[in-house]
Every structure is written in C-alpha cells, then in structure tokens.
VMD Tcl script that draws the C-alpha trace (Angstrom):
set ca {
  {0.02 0.00 0.02}
  {1.31 3.47 -0.84}
  {1.78 6.19 1.65}
  {-0.91 8.96 1.71}
  {0.14 12.28 0.27}
  {0.59 14.88 3.01}
  {1.42 17.89 0.90}
  {-0.66 19.93 -1.56}
  {-0.44 19.48 -5.23}
  {1.47 21.91 -7.47}
  {-0.41 25.13 -8.14}
  {-2.38 25.62 -11.31}
  {-0.90 28.43 -13.41}
  {-3.35 30.21 -15.68}
  {-2.01 32.24 -18.63}
  {-2.21 36.00 -18.63}
  {-4.49 37.11 -21.44}
  {-3.10 40.38 -22.80}
  {-4.51 39.79 -26.32}
  {-8.05 40.64 -25.34}
  {-7.71 44.39 -24.68}
  {-10.66 46.53 -25.69}
  {-10.06 49.22 -28.35}
  {-11.04 52.81 -27.76}
  {-13.87 54.56 -29.69}
  {-12.58 57.04 -32.26}
  {-13.11 60.64 -31.04}
  {-14.05 59.75 -27.42}
  {-12.01 61.74 -24.92}
  {-12.78 59.35 -22.06}
  {-11.61 56.31 -24.10}
  {-8.44 58.24 -25.14}
  {-7.58 59.09 -21.48}
  {-8.09 55.48 -20.40}
  {-5.80 54.29 -23.15}
  {-3.16 56.82 -22.17}
  {-3.33 55.72 -18.49}
  {-3.09 52.13 -19.63}
  {0.04 52.85 -21.76}
  {1.76 54.64 -18.86}
  {0.82 51.85 -16.35}
  {2.14 49.19 -18.65}
  {5.43 51.08 -19.03}
  {6.08 50.92 -15.28}
  {4.82 47.38 -14.88}
  {1.52 48.25 -13.11}
  {-0.55 45.39 -14.47}
  {-3.39 46.05 -11.96}
  {-4.00 49.51 -13.44}
  {-3.77 48.08 -16.93}
  {-6.47 45.57 -16.07}
  {-8.61 48.33 -14.45}
  {-8.33 50.45 -17.57}
  {-9.49 47.48 -19.73}
  {-12.45 46.95 -17.39}
  {-13.34 50.67 -17.57}
  {-13.05 50.68 -21.34}
  {-15.39 47.65 -21.65}
  {-17.93 49.25 -19.22}
  {-17.65 52.73 -20.60}
  {-20.52 54.84 -19.15}
  {-21.39 56.24 -22.59}
  {-22.27 52.75 -23.79}
  {-20.23 52.70 -26.98}
}
mol new
graphics top color blue
foreach p $ca { graphics top sphere $p radius 0.5 }
foreach p [lrange $ca 0 end-1] q [lrange $ca 1 end] { graphics top cylinder $p $q radius 0.2 }
display resetview
C-alpha cells in the first residue's frame, strides 16, 4: 500500500491574457484618456492599473 500524500499538489498556473484588450472609440476623450493611462501603467509594470483600464473601457458609461 502506498503512503498517503501529506502535501498539496502543485499550483495551477493560468495564462495572462493580454491579447483581449478593448479598443477605444474614435473621437471619445474618455476612451483616449483610459488608453493613455493604460500605456503609462504598462510602461512601469503596473498590471493592476492596466487591467482596471481594460475593465473601464469595456464598461464605458457612454455605452459605446
């Protein structure tokens, strides 16, 4: 009989999905500002802000 496992399994690693970023609407100042913030955040490695900008672009209050 084998010994029972007394340690957890290896963690599951999910891929980061950077390919699904929303695109801004042409001529919308709000979308343009979110894209600028996203670019600056990505430049300094702030992936949380990049993700937040993507969410705000998808849920834009003007309903594009």
